[in-house]
Structures are given as C-alpha cells and as structure tokens.
Gaussian input, Z-matrix of N, CA and C with variables (Angstrom, degrees):
# hf/3-21g

backbone

0 1
 N
 C     1     B1
 C     2     B2     1     A1
 N     3     B3     2     A2     1     D1
 C     4     B4     3     A3     2     D2
 C     5     B5     4     A4     3     D3
 N     6     B6     5     A5     4     D4
 C     7     B7     6     A6     5     D5
 C     8     B8     7     A7     6     D6
 N     9     B9     8     A8     7     D7
 C    10    B10     9     A9     8     D8
 C    11    B11    10    A10     9     D9
 N    12    B12    11    A11    10    D10
 C    13    B13    12    A12    11    D11
 C    14    B14    13    A13    12    D12
 N    15    B15    14    A14    13    D13
 C    16    B16    15    A15    14    D14
 C    17    B17    16    A16    15    D15
 N    18    B18    17    A17    16    D16
 C    19    B19    18    A18    17    D17
 C    20    B20    19    A19    18    D18
 N    21    B21    20    A20    19    D19
 C    22    B22    21    A21    20    D20
 C    23    B23    22    A22    21    D21
 N    24    B24    23    A23    22    D22
 C    25    B25    24    A24    23    D23
 C    26    B26    25    A25    24    D24
 N    27    B27    26    A26    25    D25
 C    28    B28    27    A27    26    D26
 C    29    B29    28    A28    27    D27
 N    30    B30    29    A29    28    D28
 C    31    B31    30    A30    29    D29
 C    32    B32    31    A31    30    D30
 N    33    B33    32    A32    31    D31
 C    34    B34    33    A33    32    D32
 C    35    B35    34    A34    33    D33
 N    36    B36    35    A35    34    D34
 C    37    B37    36    A36    35    D35
 C    38    B38    37    A37    36    D36
 N    39    B39    38    A38    37    D37
 C    40    B40    39    A39    38    D38
 C    41    B41    40    A40    39    D39
 N    42    B42    41    A41    40    D40
 C    43    B43    42    A42    41    D41
 C    44    B44    43    A43    42    D42
 N    45    B45    44    A44    43    D43
 C    46    B46    45    A45    44    D44
 C    47    B47    46    A46    45    D45
 N    48    B48    47    A47    46    D46
 C    49    B49    48    A48    47    D47
 C    50    B50    49    A49    48    D48
 N    51    B51    50    A50    49    D49
 C    52    B52    51    A51    50    D50
 C    53    B53    52    A52    51    D51
 N    54    B54    53    A53    52    D52
 C    55    B55    54    A54    53    D53
 C    56    B56    55    A55    54    D54
 N    57    B57    56    A56    55    D55
 C    58    B58    57    A57    56    D56
 C    59    B59    58    A58    57    D57
 N    60    B60    59    A59    58    D58
 C    61    B61    60    A60    59    D59
 C    62    B62    61    A61    60    D60
 N    63    B63    62    A62    61    D61
 C    64    B64    63    A63    62    D62
 C    65    B65    64    A64    63    D63
 N    66    B66    65    A65    64    D64
 C    67    B67    66    A66    65    D65
 C    68    B68    67    A67    66    D66
 N    69    B69    68    A68    67    D67
 C    70    B70    69    A69    68    D68
 C    71    B71    70    A70    69    D69
 N    72    B72    71    A71    70    D70
 C    73    B73    72    A72    71    D71
 C    74    B74    73    A73    72    D72
 N    75    B75    74    A74    73    D73
 C    76    B76    75    A75    74    D74
 C    77    B77    76    A76    75    D75
 N    78    B78    77    A77    76    D76
 C    79    B79    78    A78    77    D77
 C    80    B80    79    A79    78    D78
 N    81    B81    80    A80    79    D79
 C    82    B82    81    A81    80    D80
 C    83    B83    82    A82    81    D81
 N    84    B84    83    A83    82    D82
 C    85    B85    84    A84    83    D83
 C    86    B86    85    A85    84    D84
 N    87    B87    86    A86    85    D85
 C    88    B88    87    A87    86    D86
 C    89    B89    88    A88    87    D87
 N    90    B90    89    A89    88    D88
 C    91    B91    90    A90    89    D89
 C    92    B92    91    A91    90    D90
 N    93    B93    92    A92    91    D91
 C    94    B94    93    A93    92    D92
 C    95    B95    94    A94    93    D93
 N    96    B96    95    A95    94    D94
 C    97    B97    96    A96    95    D95
 C    98    B98    97    A97    96    D96
 N    99    B99    98    A98    97    D97
 C   100   B100    99    A99    98    D98
 C   101   B101   100   A100    99    D99
 N   102   B102   101   A101   100   D100
 C   103   B103   102   A102   101   D101
 C   104   B104   103   A103   102   D102
 N   105   B105   104   A104   103   D103
 C   106   B106   105   A105   104   D104
 C   107   B107   106   A106   105   D105
 N   108   B108   107   A107   106   D106
 C   109   B109   108   A108   107   D107
 C   110   B110   109   A109   108   D108
 N   111   B111   110   A110   109   D109
 C   112   B112   111   A111   110   D110
 C   113   B113   112   A112   111   D111
 N   114   B114   113   A113   112   D112
 C   115   B115   114   A114   113   D113
 C   116   B116   115   A115   114   D114
 N   117   B117   116   A116   115   D115
 C   118   B118   117   A117   116   D116
 C   119   B119   118   A118   117   D117
 N   120   B120   119   A119   118   D118
 C   121   B121   120   A120   119   D119
 C   122   B122   121   A121   120   D120
 N   123   B123   122   A122   121   D121
 C   124   B124   123   A123   122   D122
 C   125   B125   124   A124   123   D123
 N   126   B126   125   A125   124   D124
 C   127   B127   126   A126   125   D125
 C   128   B128   127   A127   126   D126
 N   129   B129   128   A128   127   D127
 C   130   B130   129   A129   128   D128
 C   131   B131   130   A130   129   D129
 N   132   B132   131   A131   130   D130
 C   133   B133   132   A132   131   D131
 C   134   B134   133   A133   132   D132
 N   135   B135   134   A134   133   D133
 C   136   B136   135   A135   134   D134
 C   137   B137   136   A136   135   D135
 N   138   B138   137   A137   136   D136
 C   139   B139   138   A138   137   D137
 C   140   B140   139   A139   138   D138
 N   141   B141   140   A140   139   D139
 C   142   B142   141   A141   140   D140
 C   143   B143   142   A142   141   D141
 N   144   B144   143   A143   142   D142
 C   145   B145   144   A144   143   D143
 C   146   B146   145   A145   144   D144
 N   147   B147   146   A146   145   D145
 C   148   B148   147   A147   146   D146
 C   149   B149   148   A148   147   D147
 N   150   B150   149   A149   148   D148
 C   151   B151   150   A150   149   D149
 C   152   B152   151   A151   150   D150
 N   153   B153   152   A152   151   D151
 C   154   B154   153   A153   152   D152
 C   155   B155   154   A154   153   D153
 N   156   B156   155   A155   154   D154
 C   157   B157   156   A156   155   D155
 C   158   B158   157   A157   156   D156
 N   159   B159   158   A158   157   D157
 C   160   B160   159   A159   158   D158
 C   161   B161   160   A160   159   D159
 N   162   B162   161   A161   160   D160
 C   163   B163   162   A162   161   D161
 C   164   B164   163   A163   162   D162
 N   165   B165   164   A164   163   D163
 C   166   B166   165   A165   164   D164
 C   167   B167   166   A166   165   D165
 N   168   B168   167   A167   166   D166
 C   169   B169   168   A168   167   D167
 C   170   B170   169   A169   168   D168
 N   171   B171   170   A170   169   D169
 C   172   B172   171   A171   170   D170
 C   173   B173   172   A172   171   D171
 N   174   B174   173   A173   172   D172
 C   175   B175   174   A174   173   D173
 C   176   B176   175   A175   174   D174
 N   177   B177   176   A176   175   D175
 C   178   B178   177   A177   176   D176
 C   179   B179   178   A178   177   D177
 N   180   B180   179   A179   178   D178
 C   181   B181   180   A180   179   D179
 C   182   B182   181   A181   180   D180
 N   183   B183   182   A182   181   D181
 C   184   B184   183   A183   182   D182
 C   185   B185   184   A184   183   D183
 N   186   B186   185   A185   184   D184
 C   187   B187   186   A186   185   D185
 C   188   B188   187   A187   186   D186
 N   189   B189   188   A188   187   D187
 C   190   B190   189   A189   188   D188
 C   191   B191   190   A190   189   D189
 N   192   B192   191   A191   190   D190
 C   193   B193   192   A192   191   D191
 C   194   B194   193   A193   192   D192

   B1=1.4473
   B2=1.5214
   B3=1.2988
   B4=1.4553
   B5=1.5257
   B6=1.3204
   B7=1.4589
   B8=1.5209
   B9=1.3192
   B10=1.4643
   B11=1.5270
   B12=1.3359
   B13=1.4660
   B14=1.5279
   B15=1.3218
   B16=1.4631
   B17=1.5230
   B18=1.3274
   B19=1.4664
   B20=1.5188
   B21=1.3413
   B22=1.4528
   B23=1.5187
   B24=1.3201
   B25=1.4662
   B26=1.5255
   B27=1.3189
   B28=1.4552
   B29=1.5218
   B30=1.3231
   B31=1.4678
   B32=1.5199
   B33=1.3188
   B34=1.4519
   B35=1.5305
   B36=1.3264
   B37=1.4600
   B38=1.5227
   B39=1.3222
   B40=1.4675
   B41=1.5258
   B42=1.3225
   B43=1.4645
   B44=1.5284
   B45=1.3237
   B46=1.4599
   B47=1.5303
   B48=1.3199
   B49=1.4704
   B50=1.5269
   B51=1.3084
   B52=1.4625
   B53=1.5339
   B54=1.3275
   B55=1.4597
   B56=1.5401
   B57=1.3257
   B58=1.4635
   B59=1.5237
   B60=1.3253
   B61=1.4545
   B62=1.5326
   B63=1.3287
   B64=1.4675
   B65=1.5244
   B66=1.3198
   B67=1.4639
   B68=1.5249
   B69=1.3153
   B70=1.4648
   B71=1.5224
   B72=1.3240
   B73=1.4654
   B74=1.5272
   B75=1.3277
   B76=1.4608
   B77=1.5251
   B78=1.3271
   B79=1.4597
   B80=1.5155
   B81=1.3201
   B82=1.4636
   B83=1.5240
   B84=1.3135
   B85=1.4661
   B86=1.5248
   B87=1.3194
   B88=1.4624
   B89=1.5241
   B90=1.3269
   B91=1.4641
   B92=1.5221
   B93=1.3237
   B94=1.4600
   B95=1.5225
   B96=1.3134
   B97=1.4612
   B98=1.5150
   B99=1.2799
   B100=1.4607
   B101=1.5299
   B102=1.3115
   B103=1.4629
   B104=1.5298
   B105=1.3026
   B106=1.4570
   B107=1.5275
   B108=1.3233
   B109=1.4604
   B110=1.5203
   B111=1.3321
   B112=1.4632
   B113=1.5222
   B114=1.3171
   B115=1.4603
   B116=1.5302
   B117=1.3268
   B118=1.4566
   B119=1.5236
   B120=1.3256
   B121=1.4613
   B122=1.5247
   B123=1.3075
   B124=1.4594
   B125=1.5320
   B126=1.3195
   B127=1.4672
   B128=1.5233
   B129=1.3263
   B130=1.4613
   B131=1.5295
   B132=1.3201
   B133=1.4688
   B134=1.5244
   B135=1.3226
   B136=1.4631
   B137=1.5265
   B138=1.3234
   B139=1.4657
   B140=1.5261
   B141=1.3265
   B142=1.4691
   B143=1.5244
   B144=1.3212
   B145=1.4645
   B146=1.5279
   B147=1.3166
   B148=1.4673
   B149=1.5272
   B150=1.3252
   B151=1.4684
   B152=1.5273
   B153=1.3286
   B154=1.4658
   B155=1.5273
   B156=1.3362
   B157=1.4562
   B158=1.5136
   B159=1.3227
   B160=1.4683
   B161=1.5282
   B162=1.3120
   B163=1.4565
   B164=1.5306
   B165=1.3125
   B166=1.4629
   B167=1.5245
   B168=1.2939
   B169=1.4688
   B170=1.5382
   B171=1.3191
   B172=1.4678
   B173=1.5317
   B174=1.3172
   B175=1.4532
   B176=1.5288
   B177=1.2994
   B178=1.4634
   B179=1.5265
   B180=1.3252
   B181=1.4667
   B182=1.5196
   B183=1.3324
   B184=1.4675
   B185=1.5269
   B186=1.3397
   B187=1.4698
   B188=1.5243
   B189=1.3004
   B190=1.4629
   B191=1.5228
   B192=1.2987
   B193=1.4656
   B194=1.4847
   A1=109.54
   A2=117.06
   A3=121.09
   A4=109.62
   A5=114.52
   A6=122.53
   A7=107.82
   A8=115.67
   A9=122.01
   A10=107.85
   A11=116.51
   A12=118.87
   A13=110.74
   A14=116.68
   A15=121.04
   A16=113.51
   A17=116.98
   A18=121.11
   A19=112.88
   A20=116.65
   A21=120.77
   A22=115.28
   A23=117.45
   A24=121.70
   A25=108.76
   A26=116.91
   A27=122.43
   A28=110.06
   A29=116.25
   A30=119.55
   A31=111.52
   A32=114.89
   A33=122.31
   A34=109.94
   A35=116.51
   A36=121.16
   A37=111.74
   A38=118.18
   A39=120.79
   A40=111.99
   A41=116.92
   A42=120.38
   A43=109.91
   A44=117.39
   A45=121.14
   A46=110.76
   A47=116.87
   A48=120.53
   A49=110.50
   A50=116.76
   A51=120.80
   A52=111.90
   A53=117.79
   A54=122.48
   A55=112.65
   A56=116.35
   A57=120.64
   A58=111.80
   A59=115.68
   A60=122.80
   A61=107.87
   A62=116.61
   A63=121.25
   A64=112.72
   A65=117.46
   A66=120.68
   A67=111.84
   A68=116.94
   A69=120.46
   A70=109.54
   A71=116.68
   A72=121.18
   A73=111.25
   A74=116.75
   A75=120.37
   A76=111.83
   A77=116.74
   A78=120.32
   A79=112.36
   A80=116.03
   A81=119.36
   A82=111.29
   A83=116.97
   A84=120.49
   A85=110.77
   A86=116.27
   A87=120.89
   A88=111.48
   A89=117.06
   A90=121.66
   A91=113.82
   A92=117.28
   A93=120.22
   A94=113.60
   A95=118.01
   A96=119.37
   A97=111.53
   A98=115.42
   A99=119.95
   A100=109.72
   A101=115.43
   A102=121.81
   A103=107.53
   A104=116.05
   A105=119.41
   A106=109.21
   A107=115.51
   A108=120.25
   A109=110.47
   A110=116.48
   A111=120.49
   A112=110.87
   A113=117.68
   A114=120.90
   A115=110.56
   A116=116.42
   A117=120.89
   A118=110.41
   A119=116.74
   A120=121.52
   A121=110.97
   A122=117.13
   A123=121.98
   A124=110.64
   A125=116.75
   A126=120.66
   A127=110.34
   A128=117.12
   A129=119.94
   A130=110.44
   A131=117.28
   A132=120.22
   A133=110.87
   A134=116.86
   A135=121.20
   A136=111.11
   A137=117.30
   A138=121.13
   A139=111.34
   A140=116.45
   A141=120.11
   A142=110.52
   A143=116.10
   A144=119.63
   A145=110.89
   A146=116.91
   A147=120.52
   A148=110.94
   A149=117.19
   A150=121.00
   A151=112.54
   A152=116.59
   A153=120.47
   A154=114.12
   A155=117.33
   A156=120.38
   A157=114.13
   A158=116.45
   A159=120.51
   A160=110.04
   A161=114.10
   A162=120.64
   A163=110.43
   A164=116.82
   A165=122.55
   A166=108.39
   A167=117.15
   A168=121.79
   A169=111.33
   A170=116.79
   A171=119.34
   A172=113.41
   A173=117.56
   A174=122.29
   A175=111.70
   A176=117.13
   A177=121.65
   A178=111.71
   A179=115.66
   A180=121.08
   A181=111.71
   A182=116.75
   A183=122.02
   A184=108.30
   A185=116.65
   A186=119.28
   A187=112.56
   A188=114.68
   A189=121.60
   A190=107.33
   A191=116.32
   A192=121.08
   A193=107.62
   D1=132.53
   D2=176.79
   D3=-109.45
   D4=153.54
   D5=176.61
   D6=-131.14
   D7=163.38
   D8=-179.19
   D9=-114.32
   D10=127.72
   D11=178.88
   D12=-80.45
   D13=178.11
   D14=-175.79
   D15=-63.90
   D16=-16.57
   D17=178.59
   D18=-102.17
   D19=10.29
   D20=175.78
   D21=85.12
   D22=8.98
   D23=-179.81
   D24=-85.27
   D25=131.16
   D26=179.90
   D27=-91.77
   D28=130.87
   D29=178.90
   D30=-144.10
   D31=163.24
   D32=-178.57
   D33=-74.15
   D34=124.85
   D35=-176.84
   D36=-62.99
   D37=-46.56
   D38=-177.68
   D39=-62.00
   D40=-38.43
   D41=177.54
   D42=-67.69
   D43=-38.47
   D44=179.93
   D45=-65.63
   D46=-38.46
   D47=179.72
   D48=-58.41
   D49=-36.90
   D50=-179.82
   D51=-65.62
   D52=-20.26
   D53=-178.48
   D54=-97.82
   D55=-2.06
   D56=-177.17
   D57=-77.91
   D58=150.96
   D59=172.55
   D60=-65.70
   D61=129.75
   D62=-175.84
   D63=-58.89
   D64=-45.38
   D65=-177.40
   D66=-63.36
   D67=-44.08
   D68=179.57
   D69=-65.28
   D70=-48.44
   D71=-177.60
   D72=-58.07
   D73=-47.79
   D74=-178.54
   D75=-66.03
   D76=-39.70
   D77=177.65
   D78=-62.57
   D79=-43.07
   D80=178.62
   D81=-66.60
   D82=-37.70
   D83=178.80
   D84=-59.51
   D85=-41.28
   D86=179.38
   D87=-69.89
   D88=-41.08
   D89=-174.71
   D90=-77.96
   D91=-35.03
   D92=-170.28
   D93=-90.63
   D94=-19.56
   D95=-179.62
   D96=58.47
   D97=-128.16
   D98=-177.96
   D99=-89.45
   D100=120.30
   D101=178.68
   D102=-152.37
   D103=171.10
   D104=178.13
   D105=-79.15
   D106=163.58
   D107=176.52
   D108=-61.01
   D109=-38.41
   D110=-179.83
   D111=-65.12
   D112=-43.72
   D113=178.90
   D114=-61.32
   D115=-42.91
   D116=179.68
   D117=-64.14
   D118=-45.96
   D119=-179.26
   D120=-61.05
   D121=-44.80
   D122=179.77
   D123=-63.26
   D124=-42.13
   D125=177.24
   D126=-64.53
   D127=-38.29
   D128=178.67
   D129=-63.64
   D130=-43.82
   D131=179.54
   D132=-55.04
   D133=-46.41
   D134=-179.45
   D135=-66.52
   D136=-42.84
   D137=-179.03
   D138=-65.67
   D139=-37.64
   D140=178.51
   D141=-63.80
   D142=-45.92
   D143=-179.71
   D144=-63.69
   D145=-38.54
   D146=178.77
   D147=-65.02
   D148=-44.32
   D149=-176.96
   D150=-70.49
   D151=-43.56
   D152=-172.78
   D153=-102.06
   D154=-9.79
   D155=178.19
   D156=72.94
   D157=19.69
   D158=178.17
   D159=-154.03
   D160=158.14
   D161=178.79
   D162=-63.39
   D163=137.25
   D164=176.31
   D165=-66.81
   D166=143.13
   D167=-178.27
   D168=-53.14
   D169=-41.91
   D170=-178.12
   D171=-77.94
   D172=-1.23
   D173=174.49
   D174=-91.01
   D175=-12.51
   D176=-176.18
   D177=-71.79
   D178=161.53
   D179=-179.44
   D180=-62.58
   D181=-34.92
   D182=177.76
   D183=-130.68
   D184=76.93
   D185=-176.00
   D186=-64.04
   D187=146.99
   D188=176.71
   D189=-105.68
   D190=121.18
   D191=-178.90
   D192=-84.87

C-alpha cells in the first residue's frame, strides 16, 4: 500500500510505519480506530509536527530514508 505525503511524494506505508515515533503511532492507533492507511499517515504527519515542532522527514518533498 502506498500513501502520499503532504508534499505529494508517494511512499510505501509499511516502510513509513517502521520510521514512526512509537508513542505517536500507538496513540493514533487507539484514537483513530478503523481508518485508511492514508488517513492514518496524514494524521501522523500532523501529530509529529505538533510534538517535535518540525516537519517529519517522510513528509518532506524528497524524504531521506
């Protein structure tokens, strides 16, 4: 499954999950229940920026893995 980040870059959802902050990912899993991979990814991008005060690496136009 692929998802699109806020800058229009397409990436593999499962690979992106491995790069997510554990606390944010687990919190969103509990709060969001059943949602699409894209909805979860988009919510994660916003939560990451809120927690760390900066854009998540995988949200950038040319993310570095």
